[in-house]
C-alpha positions as CSV (number, residue, x, y, z in Angstrom):
1,M,5.9,0.5,1.7
2,A,8.2,-2.4,2.5
3,E,11.6,-1.5,3.8
4,A,14.7,-2.8,1.9
5,P,16.7,-5.0,4.1
6,R,19.8,-3.3,5.5
7,G,23.0,-4.7,7.0
8,I,23.7,-5.6,10.6
9,E,24.8,-3.1,13.1
10,Q,27.4,-4.9,15.1
11,V,28.7,-3.4,18.3
12,P,31.3,-5.7,19.7
13,D,34.6,-4.7,21.3
14,N,35.7,-3.0,18.1
15,E,32.5,-0.9,18.0
16,L,31.5,-1.7,14.4
17,I,28.7,0.4,13.1
18,E,27.0,-0.6,9.8
19,H,24.4,1.1,7.7
20,Q,24.0,4.2,9.8
21,K,22.5,6.7,7.5
22,V,24.1,10.1,7.8
23,K,22.1,13.3,7.3
24,D,22.7,16.9,8.0
25,G,21.7,16.7,11.7
26,E,21.0,18.9,14.6
27,I,23.8,20.8,16.3
28,S,25.0,19.3,19.6
29,E,27.4,20.3,22.3
30,L,29.5,17.5,23.6
31,H,32.0,17.4,26.5
32,G,35.3,15.8,26.3
33,E,36.9,13.4,28.7
34,N,38.4,16.3,30.7
35,G,34.9,17.9,31.1
36,M,35.8,20.9,28.9
37,P,33.2,21.8,26.3
38,E,34.1,21.0,22.7
39,E,33.0,23.0,19.7
40,R,29.5,22.4,18.5
41,K,29.5,19.9,15.6
42,E,27.0,17.9,13.6
43,F,26.0,14.3,14.5
44,V,23.8,11.6,13.1
45,P,20.1,11.7,13.9
46,P,17.9,8.6,13.7
47,A,17.2,7.3,10.2
48,V,15.2,4.6,8.5
49,G,17.2,1.4,8.3
50,M,19.1,1.7,11.6
51,E,19.2,-1.6,13.4
52,F,19.8,-2.5,17.1
53,E,20.5,-5.7,19.0
54,S,17.5,-5.2,21.3
55,Y,14.6,-3.0,22.1
56,D,16.5,-1.5,25.1
57,D,19.4,-0.6,22.8
58,A,17.0,1.1,20.4
59,Y,15.3,3.0,23.3
60,N,18.5,4.1,24.8
61,Y,19.8,5.3,21.5
62,Y,16.7,7.5,20.9
63,N,16.8,8.7,24.5
64,C,20.5,9.7,24.2
65,Y,19.7,11.5,21.0
66,A,16.8,13.3,22.7
67,K,19.1,14.4,25.5
68,E,21.6,15.9,23.1
69,V,18.9,17.7,21.0
70,G,16.9,18.8,24.0
71,F,13.6,16.9,24.4
72,R,12.2,14.0,26.4
73,V,11.2,10.6,25.0
74,R,7.8,8.9,25.6
75,V,6.6,5.4,24.5
76,K,3.5,6.1,22.5
77,N,2.6,2.5,21.4
78,S,3.9,-1.0,22.0
79,W,2.9,-4.3,20.3
80,F,3.2,-7.7,21.9
81,K,2.7,-11.3,20.5
82,R,-0.4,-12.9,22.0
83,N,1.2,-16.2,23.2
84,S,4.7,-15.2,24.3
85,R,4.0,-11.6,25.2
86,E,7.2,-10.8,23.4
87,K,7.4,-7.2,22.2
88,Y,7.6,-6.9,18.4
89,G,6.9,-3.3,17.7
90,A,6.9,0.2,19.2
91,V,6.6,3.9,18.5
92,L,8.8,6.3,20.5
93,C,7.9,9.9,20.4
94,C,8.6,13.4,21.8
95,S,7.0,13.9,25.2
96,S,5.1,16.9,23.7
97,Q,3.4,14.6,21.2
98,G,-0.5,14.7,21.3
99,F,-2.7,16.7,23.6
100,K,-4.3,16.2,27.0
101,R,-7.7,14.5,27.2
102,I,-10.7,16.8,27.7
103,K,-11.3,15.6,31.3
104,D,-7.7,16.5,32.2
105,V,-7.8,20.0,30.9
106,N,-9.1,21.6,34.1
107,R,-6.3,20.2,36.2
108,L,-3.9,22.7,37.7
109,R,-0.8,21.3,35.9
110,K,0.3,23.5,33.0
111,E,-0.2,22.1,29.5
112,T,3.2,20.9,28.0
113,R,2.0,19.0,25.0
114,T,2.0,20.7,21.6
115,G,1.0,17.9,19.2
116,C,4.7,17.5,18.3
117,P,5.2,15.1,15.3
118,A,8.7,13.9,16.2
119,M,8.9,10.1,16.5
120,I,10.5,6.9,15.4
121,R,8.6,3.7,14.6
122,M,10.5,0.4,14.9
123,R,9.8,-3.3,14.6
124,L,11.4,-6.6,15.4
125,V,12.5,-8.1,12.1
126,D,13.3,-11.7,11.0
127,S,16.9,-11.3,11.9
128,K,15.8,-10.8,15.6
129,R,17.0,-7.3,15.5
130,W,15.0,-4.0,15.9
131,R,14.9,-2.0,12.7
132,V,13.8,1.7,12.4
133,L,11.0,1.8,9.8
134,E,9.8,5.4,10.1
135,V,11.3,8.6,11.3
136,T,10.1,12.2,11.9
137,L,12.8,14.6,13.1
138,E,10.9,17.9,13.1
139,H,9.5,19.3,16.3
140,N,6.9,22.1,16.6
141,H,8.3,23.6,19.9
142,L,11.5,25.0,21.3
143,L,14.4,22.6,22.0
144,G,17.4,22.9,24.2
145,A,19.2,21.6,27.2
146,K,17.4,23.9,29.7
147,I,14.0,22.8,28.4
148,Y,15.0,19.1,28.7
149,K,16.3,19.7,32.3
150,S,13.1,21.4,33.4
151,I,11.1,18.5,32.0
152,K,13.4,15.9,33.6
153,K,12.6,17.3,37.1
154,M,9.0,16.1,36.6
155,G,10.3,12.5,36.7
156,T,10.3,9.8,34.0
157,G,8.2,7.1,35.7
158,N,10.8,4.5,34.6
159,K,14.0,4.5,36.6
160,R,15.7,1.9,34.4
161,K,15.3,4.0,31.2
162,S,16.8,7.1,32.7
163,Q,20.0,5.4,33.7
164,P,22.7,7.2,31.8
165,S,25.4,4.6,32.6
166,S,23.8,1.6,30.8
167,D,26.0,-0.2,28.3
168,A,23.7,0.7,25.4
169,E,23.9,4.4,26.2
170,V,27.7,4.2,26.5
171,R,27.8,2.6,23.0
172,T,25.5,5.2,21.7
173,I,27.6,8.0,23.1
174,K,30.7,6.4,21.5
175,L,28.9,6.5,18.2
176,Y,28.1,10.1,18.6
177,R,31.7,10.8,19.6
178,A,33.0,9.0,16.5
179,L,30.9,11.2,14.3
180,V,32.0,14.5,16.0
181,I,35.5,13.8,17.3
182,D,36.8,13.1,13.8
183,A,34.8,15.8,12.2
184,G,37.5,18.4,12.7
185,G,40.4,16.2,11.6
186,T,43.6,15.6,13.4
187,G,44.8,19.1,12.8
188,N,48.1,17.7,11.5
189,S,49.0,19.4,8.2
190,S,52.1,17.3,7.5
191,P,52.2,16.3,3.8
192,N,53.5,12.8,4.6
193,A,50.3,10.9,5.2
194,R,52.1,7.6,5.7
195,E,54.1,9.0,8.6
196,I,50.9,10.3,10.3
197,R,49.4,6.8,9.9
198,N,52.4,5.2,11.5
199,E,52.1,7.7,14.5
200,L,48.3,7.0,14.8
201,P,48.0,3.4,13.6
202,N,44.7,2.9,15.5
203,Q,42.6,5.6,13.8
204,L,42.1,7.2,10.3
205,N,44.1,10.3,9.6
206,L,41.3,12.7,8.8
207,K,41.7,16.3,7.9
208,K,39.1,18.9,8.8
209,G,35.9,18.1,6.9
210,D,36.9,14.6,5.9
211,A,34.6,12.8,8.3
212,Q,31.7,14.9,7.2
213,A,32.6,14.2,3.5
214,I,32.6,10.4,4.3
215,Y,29.3,10.5,6.1
216,N,27.7,12.7,3.4
217,Y,28.9,10.3,0.7
218,L,27.7,7.2,2.5
219,C,24.4,8.8,3.3
220,R,23.8,9.8,-0.3
221,M,24.7,6.4,-1.6
222,Q,22.5,4.6,1.0
223,L,19.6,6.7,-0.1
224,T,20.1,6.6,-3.9
225,N,21.8,3.2,-4.5
226,P,19.8,0.1,-3.8
227,N,21.7,-2.7,-2.0
228,F,24.5,-0.3,-1.1
229,F,26.5,-1.6,1.9
230,Y,28.9,0.0,4.3
231,L,30.5,-0.7,7.6
232,M,32.5,1.5,10.1
233,D,35.0,0.3,12.6
234,L,35.6,2.5,15.7
235,N,38.4,2.3,18.2
236,D,37.9,2.4,21.9
237,E,38.1,6.2,22.0
238,G,35.3,6.5,19.4
239,H,37.6,7.5,16.5
240,L,37.0,6.1,13.1
241,R,39.6,3.4,12.4
242,N,38.4,1.6,9.3
243,V,35.6,2.0,6.7
244,F,34.4,-0.4,4.0
245,W,31.7,0.2,1.3
246,I,30.4,-1.4,-1.8
247,D,27.8,-0.2,-4.2
248,A,25.0,-2.2,-5.8
249,R,26.8,-2.9,-9.1
250,S,30.0,-3.9,-7.4
251,R,28.0,-6.3,-5.2
252,A,26.4,-7.8,-8.3
253,A,29.8,-8.1,-9.9
254,C,31.1,-10.0,-6.9
255,G,28.6,-12.7,-7.8
256,Y,30.0,-13.0,-11.3
257,F,33.7,-12.2,-11.1
258,N,35.0,-13.0,-7.6
259,D,36.9,-16.1,-8.7
260,V,40.1,-14.1,-9.0
261,I,40.7,-10.8,-7.2
262,Y,43.5,-8.4,-6.9
263,F,43.7,-6.6,-3.6
264,D,45.1,-3.2,-4.3
265,N,46.7,-1.4,-1.4
266,T,48.9,0.8,-3.5
267,Y,47.6,4.0,-2.0
268,L,47.9,2.7,1.6
269,S,51.4,1.3,1.4
270,S,52.8,4.2,-0.6
271,K,52.9,7.8,0.5
272,Y,49.4,8.8,-0.7
273,E,47.1,11.3,1.0
274,I,44.2,8.9,1.3
275,P,44.6,5.4,2.8
276,L,42.5,3.7,0.1
277,V,42.3,0.0,-0.6
278,A,40.3,-1.7,-3.3
279,F,39.1,-5.2,-4.3
280,V,39.4,-5.5,-8.1
281,G,38.3,-8.3,-10.4
282,I,38.2,-9.0,-14.1
283,N,34.9,-9.0,-16.0
284,H,33.9,-10.9,-19.1
285,H,35.6,-8.4,-21.4
286,G,38.9,-8.7,-19.5
287,H,38.4,-5.2,-18.0
288,S,39.0,-4.4,-14.4
289,V,35.9,-4.2,-12.2
290,L,35.6,-2.8,-8.7
291,L,34.4,-5.2,-6.1
292,G,34.6,-3.0,-3.0
293,C,36.6,-0.2,-1.3
294,G,37.9,0.7,2.1
295,L,39.9,3.3,4.1
296,L,42.3,1.8,6.6
297,A,44.0,3.3,9.6
298,G,47.2,1.5,8.8
299,E,48.9,-1.6,7.4
300,T,48.1,-3.8,10.4
301,T,46.9,-7.4,10.6
302,E,43.9,-6.4,12.6
303,S,42.7,-3.8,10.0
304,Y,43.3,-6.2,7.1
305,I,41.4,-9.0,8.8
306,W,38.5,-6.7,9.7
307,L,38.3,-5.6,6.0
308,F,38.5,-9.1,4.5
309,K,35.9,-10.5,6.8
310,T,33.6,-7.6,6.1
311,W,34.0,-8.0,2.4
312,L,33.4,-11.7,2.7
313,T,29.9,-11.0,4.1
314,C,29.0,-9.5,0.8
315,L,30.0,-12.7,-1.0
316,S,27.8,-14.8,1.3
317,G,30.9,-16.5,2.6
318,C,32.1,-17.6,-0.8
319,A,35.9,-16.9,-0.9
320,P,37.8,-16.3,-4.1
321,Q,39.9,-19.1,-5.7
322,T,42.9,-16.8,-6.1
323,I,43.9,-13.6,-4.3
324,I,46.7,-11.4,-5.7
325,T,48.4,-8.8,-3.5
326,D,51.5,-6.8,-3.0
327,R,54.3,-8.8,-1.4
328,C,53.7,-8.1,2.3
329,K,54.1,-10.3,5.4
330,V,51.2,-8.5,7.2
331,L,48.9,-9.2,4.3
332,Q,50.1,-12.7,4.0
333,G,49.1,-13.4,7.6
334,A,45.7,-11.6,7.3
335,I,44.7,-13.5,4.2
336,A,45.8,-16.9,5.7
337,E,43.3,-16.2,8.5
338,A,40.4,-14.6,6.5
339,F,40.7,-16.8,3.3
340,P,42.4,-20.0,4.4
341,R,41.2,-22.0,1.3
342,S,42.2,-19.3,-1.3
343,H,45.4,-19.4,-3.2
344,H,47.4,-16.3,-2.2
345,C,49.9,-15.0,-4.7
346,F,52.2,-12.0,-4.9
347,G,51.7,-9.7,-8.0
348,L,54.7,-10.4,-10.3
349,S,54.5,-6.9,-11.9
350,H,54.8,-5.3,-8.5
351,I,58.0,-7.2,-7.8
352,M,59.5,-6.5,-11.2
353,R,58.7,-2.8,-10.9
354,R,60.9,-2.7,-7.8
355,V,63.9,-4.1,-9.5
356,P,65.5,-0.7,-10.4
357,E,65.0,0.5,-6.9
358,K,66.3,-2.6,-5.2
359,L,69.1,-3.5,-7.6
360,G,69.9,-0.3,-9.4
361,G,73.0,0.5,-7.3
362,L,74.7,-2.8,-8.0
363,L,77.7,-3.3,-10.3
364,N,76.6,-4.9,-13.5
365,Y,73.0,-3.9,-12.9
366,D,71.9,-4.3,-16.6
367,A,73.3,-7.8,-16.8
368,I,71.7,-8.8,-13.5
369,R,68.4,-7.4,-14.6
370,K,68.5,-9.4,-17.9
371,A,69.5,-12.6,-16.0
372,L,66.5,-12.1,-13.6
373,I,64.1,-11.5,-16.5
374,K,65.3,-14.7,-18.2
375,A,64.9,-16.7,-15.0
376,V,61.4,-15.4,-14.3
377,Y,59.8,-15.2,-17.7
378,E,61.6,-17.8,-19.9
379,T,61.9,-20.9,-17.8
380,L,59.2,-23.5,-18.2
381,K,60.2,-26.0,-15.5
382,V,61.1,-25.6,-11.9
383,I,64.5,-27.2,-12.4
384,E,65.2,-24.6,-15.1
385,F,64.2,-21.7,-12.9
386,E,66.4,-23.0,-10.0
387,A,69.4,-23.4,-12.3
388,A,68.9,-19.9,-13.9
389,W,68.5,-18.3,-10.4
390,G,71.6,-20.1,-9.1
391,F,73.6,-19.0,-12.1
392,M,72.5,-15.3,-11.6
393,V,73.4,-15.0,-8.0
394,Q,76.7,-16.9,-8.3
395,R,77.8,-15.2,-11.5
396,F,77.2,-11.7,-10.2
397,G,78.1,-12.2,-6.6
398,V,74.7,-11.4,-5.1
399,V,74.1,-14.6,-3.1
400,D,73.8,-12.5,0.1
401,H,71.7,-9.7,-1.3
402,E,68.9,-9.3,1.2
403,W,66.1,-8.5,-1.2
404,L,67.0,-11.2,-3.7
405,R,67.4,-13.7,-0.9
406,S,63.9,-12.9,0.6
407,L,62.4,-12.9,-2.9
408,Y,63.8,-16.4,-3.6
409,E,62.3,-17.6,-0.3
410,D,58.9,-16.5,-1.4
411,R,59.3,-17.8,-5.0
412,V,56.3,-20.2,-4.8
413,R,54.0,-17.2,-4.4
414,W,55.2,-15.1,-7.4
415,A,57.3,-17.1,-9.9
416,P,55.1,-18.2,-12.9
417,V,56.9,-21.6,-13.0
418,Y,55.5,-22.5,-9.5
419,L,51.9,-21.2,-10.2
420,K,50.9,-23.2,-13.2
421,D,48.1,-24.9,-11.4
422,T,46.6,-21.6,-10.1
423,F,43.8,-20.0,-12.1
424,F,44.4,-16.3,-12.7
425,A,41.8,-15.3,-15.4
426,G,44.3,-12.9,-17.1
427,M,45.5,-11.2,-13.9
428,S,48.8,-13.1,-13.5
429,A,50.9,-10.6,-15.4
430,A,53.0,-13.6,-16.4
431,L,54.6,-11.9,-19.4
432,P,57.0,-9.0,-19.7
433,G,55.2,-5.7,-20.1
434,E,52.0,-6.9,-18.3
435,A,51.0,-5.2,-15.1
436,L,48.3,-4.9,-12.5
437,N,47.5,-1.2,-12.4
438,P,45.6,0.5,-9.6
439,F,41.8,0.7,-10.3
440,F,41.8,4.5,-9.7
441,D,45.1,5.1,-11.4
442,R,43.8,8.1,-13.5
443,Y,41.8,9.6,-10.6
444,V,44.2,9.6,-7.6
445,H,47.6,11.1,-7.3
446,K,49.7,11.3,-4.1
447,Q,48.3,14.6,-3.0
448,T,44.6,13.9,-3.9
449,P,42.5,14.9,-0.8
450,L,39.8,12.6,0.4
451,K,36.9,15.0,-0.5
452,E,38.2,15.2,-4.1
453,F,38.5,11.4,-4.3
454,L,34.9,10.9,-3.1
455,D,33.7,13.2,-5.9
456,K,35.8,11.4,-8.5
457,Y,34.8,8.0,-7.2
458,E,31.4,8.0,-8.8
459,L,32.8,9.5,-12.0
460,A,35.3,6.7,-12.2
461,L,32.6,4.0,-11.7
462,Q,30.3,5.7,-14.2
463,K,33.0,5.6,-16.8
464,K,33.8,1.9,-16.1
465,H,30.1,1.0,-16.3
466,K,29.8,2.9,-19.6
467,E,32.8,1.0,-21.0
468,E,31.3,-2.3,-20.0
469,T,27.9,-1.4,-21.5
470,N,29.5,-0.3,-24.8
471,A,31.6,-3.5,-24.8
472,D,28.4,-5.6,-24.3
473,I,26.7,-3.9,-27.2
474,E,29.7,-4.2,-29.4
475,S,30.1,-7.9,-28.7
476,R,26.5,-8.7,-29.4
477,S,25.9,-6.4,-32.4
478,S,28.2,-8.0,-35.0
479,G,30.6,-10.9,-35.3
480,P,34.3,-10.2,-35.4
481,M,36.3,-10.5,-38.6
482,L,37.9,-14.0,-39.0
483,K,41.6,-14.1,-40.0
484,T,42.1,-17.8,-40.6
485,R,40.2,-20.9,-41.8
486,C,40.7,-22.6,-38.4
487,S,37.6,-24.2,-37.0
488,F,38.6,-23.1,-33.5
489,E,38.5,-19.5,-34.5
490,L,35.0,-19.8,-35.9
491,Q,33.8,-21.7,-32.9
492,L,34.8,-19.1,-30.3
493,S,33.9,-16.1,-32.5
494,K,30.3,-17.0,-31.8
495,L,30.7,-17.4,-28.0
496,Y,33.3,-15.0,-26.6
497,T,33.1,-11.3,-26.0
498,R,35.0,-9.3,-28.6
499,E,38.0,-8.4,-26.4
500,I,38.6,-12.0,-25.1
501,F,38.1,-13.4,-28.6
502,K,40.8,-11.1,-30.0
503,K,43.2,-12.5,-27.5
504,F,42.3,-16.0,-28.4
505,Q,42.4,-15.1,-32.1
506,F,46.0,-14.1,-31.7
507,E,46.8,-17.6,-30.4
508,V,45.2,-19.1,-33.4
509,E,47.2,-16.9,-35.7
510,E,50.4,-17.8,-33.9
511,M,49.8,-21.5,-34.5
512,Y,51.6,-20.8,-37.8
513,S,54.8,-20.0,-35.9
514,C,54.7,-23.6,-34.6
515,F,56.4,-25.6,-37.3
516,S,56.6,-29.1,-35.7
517,T,54.3,-31.3,-33.6
518,T,55.8,-34.6,-32.6
519,Q,54.7,-37.5,-30.4
520,I,57.4,-38.2,-27.9
521,H,55.8,-40.4,-25.2
522,V,52.8,-42.6,-24.8
523,D,51.4,-43.9,-21.4
524,G,48.1,-45.6,-22.0
525,P,45.5,-43.0,-23.1
526,I,48.0,-40.1,-22.3
527,I,50.2,-38.9,-25.1
528,I,52.9,-36.2,-24.7
529,F,53.7,-34.1,-27.8
530,L,56.6,-31.8,-28.4
531,V,55.7,-28.6,-30.2
532,K,58.5,-26.4,-31.6
533,E,57.9,-22.7,-32.0
534,R,60.0,-19.8,-33.4
535,V,60.0,-17.1,-30.8
536,M,61.0,-13.5,-31.2
537,C,63.6,-12.5,-28.7
538,E,65.5,-9.4,-27.7
539,G,67.3,-7.7,-30.5
540,N,64.7,-8.9,-33.1
541,R,66.4,-12.3,-33.2
542,R,64.4,-15.5,-33.4
543,E,65.1,-18.7,-31.4
544,I,63.4,-22.1,-31.4
545,R,61.7,-23.2,-28.1
546,D,60.2,-26.6,-27.2
547,Y,56.8,-26.9,-25.5
548,E,55.6,-30.2,-24.1
549,V,51.8,-30.8,-24.4
550,L,49.9,-33.6,-22.6
551,Y,46.9,-34.9,-24.5
552,N,44.3,-37.4,-23.3
553,R,41.7,-38.0,-26.1
554,S,39.3,-40.1,-23.9
555,A,39.1,-37.5,-21.2
556,G,39.1,-34.6,-23.7
557,E,42.1,-33.1,-21.8
558,V,45.0,-31.0,-23.2
559,R,47.6,-29.3,-21.1
560,C,50.6,-27.3,-22.2
561,I,53.7,-26.7,-20.1
562,C,53.3,-22.9,-20.7
563,S,50.0,-23.1,-18.7
564,C,48.3,-20.4,-20.8
565,F,44.8,-21.7,-19.9
566,N,45.3,-21.2,-16.2
567,F,47.1,-17.9,-16.6
568,Y,44.7,-16.3,-19.2
569,G,41.6,-18.5,-19.4
570,Y,42.0,-19.8,-23.0
571,L,44.1,-22.4,-24.8
572,C,47.5,-21.5,-26.2
573,R,48.8,-22.0,-29.7
574,H,50.7,-25.2,-28.6
575,A,47.6,-26.9,-27.3
576,L,45.7,-25.9,-30.4
577,C,48.3,-27.4,-32.6
578,V,48.1,-30.7,-30.7
579,L,44.3,-30.7,-31.0
580,N,44.5,-29.9,-34.7
581,F,47.2,-32.6,-35.2
582,N,44.8,-35.2,-33.7
583,G,41.9,-34.2,-36.0
584,V,39.9,-32.4,-33.3
585,E,37.7,-29.7,-34.9
586,E,36.1,-28.2,-31.7
587,I,37.7,-27.1,-28.5
588,P,36.5,-29.3,-25.6
589,S,33.8,-27.7,-23.5
590,K,35.9,-27.7,-20.4
591,Y,38.2,-25.2,-22.1
592,I,35.4,-22.8,-23.0
593,L,34.8,-20.7,-19.9
594,S,31.4,-19.2,-19.3
595,R,33.0,-16.1,-17.7
596,W,34.2,-15.0,-21.1
597,K,30.9,-15.5,-23.0
598,K,29.1,-12.5,-24.4
599,D,25.8,-13.6,-22.8
600,Y,27.4,-14.7,-19.5
601,K,25.3,-12.3,-17.3
602,R,22.2,-13.4,-19.2
603,L,22.8,-17.1,-18.6
604,Y,24.2,-17.0,-15.1
605,I,22.4,-15.6,-12.0
606,P,24.6,-16.2,-9.0
607,D,22.9,-17.8,-5.9
608,H,19.6,-17.7,-7.7
609,G,17.3,-20.7,-7.3
610,S,13.9,-21.1,-5.7
611,N,14.9,-24.4,-4.2
612,R,17.5,-22.7,-2.1
613,V,15.5,-19.7,-0.9
614,D,15.2,-19.4,2.9
615,A,11.5,-18.9,3.5
616,T,12.3,-16.6,6.5
617,D,15.3,-14.6,5.2
618,R,14.1,-11.4,3.7
619,V,17.6,-10.1,3.2
620,Q,18.2,-13.1,0.9
621,W,15.0,-12.3,-1.0
622,F,16.1,-8.8,-1.5
623,N,19.6,-9.7,-2.7
624,Q,18.3,-12.2,-5.2
625,L,15.6,-10.0,-6.5
626,H,18.1,-7.1,-6.9
627,K,20.5,-9.3,-8.9
628,S,17.7,-10.4,-11.2
629,A,16.5,-6.8,-11.6
630,L,20.0,-5.6,-12.4
631,Q,20.2,-8.1,-15.2
632,V,17.1,-6.6,-16.8
633,V,18.6,-3.1,-16.3
634,E,21.9,-4.1,-18.0
635,E,20.0,-5.7,-20.9
636,G,17.6,-2.8,-21.1
637,V,20.3,-0.3,-22.0
638,I,21.4,-2.1,-25.2
639,S,19.0,-0.1,-27.4
640,L,15.9,2.0,-27.2
641,D,13.8,-1.0,-28.0
642,H,15.4,-3.0,-25.2
643,Y,14.8,-0.1,-22.9
644,G,11.1,0.0,-23.8
645,V,10.6,-3.7,-23.2
646,A,12.5,-3.6,-19.9
647,L,10.5,-0.7,-18.6
648,Q,7.2,-2.3,-19.6
649,A,8.3,-5.5,-17.8
650,F,9.1,-3.7,-14.6
651,E,5.7,-2.0,-14.7
652,E,3.9,-5.3,-15.3
653,S,5.8,-7.0,-12.5
654,L,5.0,-4.2,-10.1
655,N,1.3,-4.4,-10.9
656,R,1.3,-8.2,-10.4
657,V,3.0,-7.8,-7.0
658,H,0.4,-5.2,-6.0
659,E,-2.3,-7.8,-7.0
660,V,-0.8,-10.3,-4.6
661,E,-0.8,-7.7,-1.8
662,E,-4.5,-6.8,-2.5
663,K,-5.5,-10.5,-2.4
664,Q,-3.7,-10.9,1.0
665,N,-5.6,-7.9,2.4
């Protein structure tokens, strides 16, 4: 059976360990740096999918494992290429494997072989790394340190392999230490998790049982979730420092919805029990979708860069257009290094949420808050924002207020008036009342322990997947009710998902609050119109606001000063009025985004094309096949009939693949 491609086990200075499967392993006794025995704890045995930089690394790993368990390793078989004599396969087994040959039975040496089945089979794969393909852990004889030592006295016949001080063995021992050192937790019962993280910024703050919970979860997902990916970062002492993981559905979602992402570090930056961070996107229904998770030792540039670059490997190096984060200098530096071409913005809702905390003690707080809201949400031009901000700080005497001053210095990253050319896909929170909420908001509170979160994690994702599936079915089953006779409404009702169409439909309805469309300037093919709108303001009063709209008929371009299209992904009422005024009956195709279409996943397979397939890269084959299969799965759950067709298609495909294999043999 062909092995699914795994990730890459990297062991540089930071001791990164990726795709190590974790099972309930043997019991081992390790000794600490001071030579004192530590309590016996579980560690990770060999598992299918482990990868190593070289054959020597793989051999030393298994040899080190054997020492801890209490048996000796022997090379049972090796395979070499004919021309280069390069080794490309091997079987390592317990020294008690097999039996003596008949002619050796009468020799005086006592029989030590028992036909033990314990072994690992590994092979050099296309990535030039050694991958474990088969594992048998069970022995049919006694194990233990005394038994190993008695066997060791007989000699190994290979001096190099028995060297315990080789770099590979040192790395392997560090891996074991990472798995057992953190297993008992830090022993610190302080309720303030953030203070602990500040005291130990170079390792995760794990309570007793947390490490085992992480390993059990990652192991279970690796075994049951195709295309699951995770990576561990260890510090020099072998402690877990950072962890990243992403399930198959989230990896697939990255291919569709990674254009705009919100990096959520709410639980890390606030005083939560678990140092959780998450990559969040927006799907074709406008719902949040998880694109990856992590646990970080602290808010350090090093940890953030490690996480971002790890996540980037899942995107095949394709960075997002826009990244939204909390306002944080450390994050700003890390994103500049990891995503230099992405547009990094600060979440406006995060900033406005801090207004009571930062300004609540000031005299005339209510008046200052209203002036700030007016400057942020109601100005349409930079000159208007600058004037409104200047009036606020001068009028209320807060020119030297530290938070307001620093906020003003960062204004190009958060103020809507400066971000009109940035695409947000509805994640801008550019209107009052809009907010970027944590993805796990209903599942994590400040005292939620890690074990409980890992249990809730899968429940949260299942609920999100069910919501998306139901929304898909609802969008395809029937057309939405039209509320006007406008051709734009009819046009997009056939294309967009129900939720996105409802938002666009509201803009169509609000065209009737725009009572005047006037041409004010002509420059060749470009015409600027002024659209007047009656806007509801505070206190149920209405005021008239002017919106400038640029229109270029020859280029099919329409741009409103409110920049609704970049903020939300569909045209605003002002732009629709200008199109209607000019006799345009259909929205230009450039303003109909594929990412909002009800059949988006059916039409678009990211990175899928036979002309771009690397003939030697099996990992790429696996990823593309998995994405295609996932499309069939998502279509197959629409109805019982869909399910039957999808299941039959899978069975037929598998039979045809088997036919190819039979022909080759």
